[in-house]
C-alpha positions, 0 to 999 in steps of 0.5 A: 492492458489497463492499470487500476489506479486507486486514490488514498481512500480506495486503497485504504478500503481495499486493504481494509485499513484507514486512510491515515495508515496509508498517509503515515506509511507514505511519510515514515515507512514506505512499505506500500509503493505509490505514484505521485500524479502532479504535485498533490495527487497520490495514486496506488496501483493494484499490483502494488497493493497486492504485493504489500498484502503478500508481504504481510503473510506470516506463518505465526505471530513470531514470524518476522517479515523479510524486506523486499 
């Protein structure tokens, strides 16, 4: 089985967010798991992006997410 790896722009496009959103997430909140390849390259696995999407599902605007 092959694992799909996305660079930051590809991951941002997949999630419908900006590259800056992912960069801030990596530095400050760490909600989206990522892989560091070498000293600089950052990659995202498809399953981690989908897990983040699932973690954002809400039933109402007052619903609070439960951390995994």
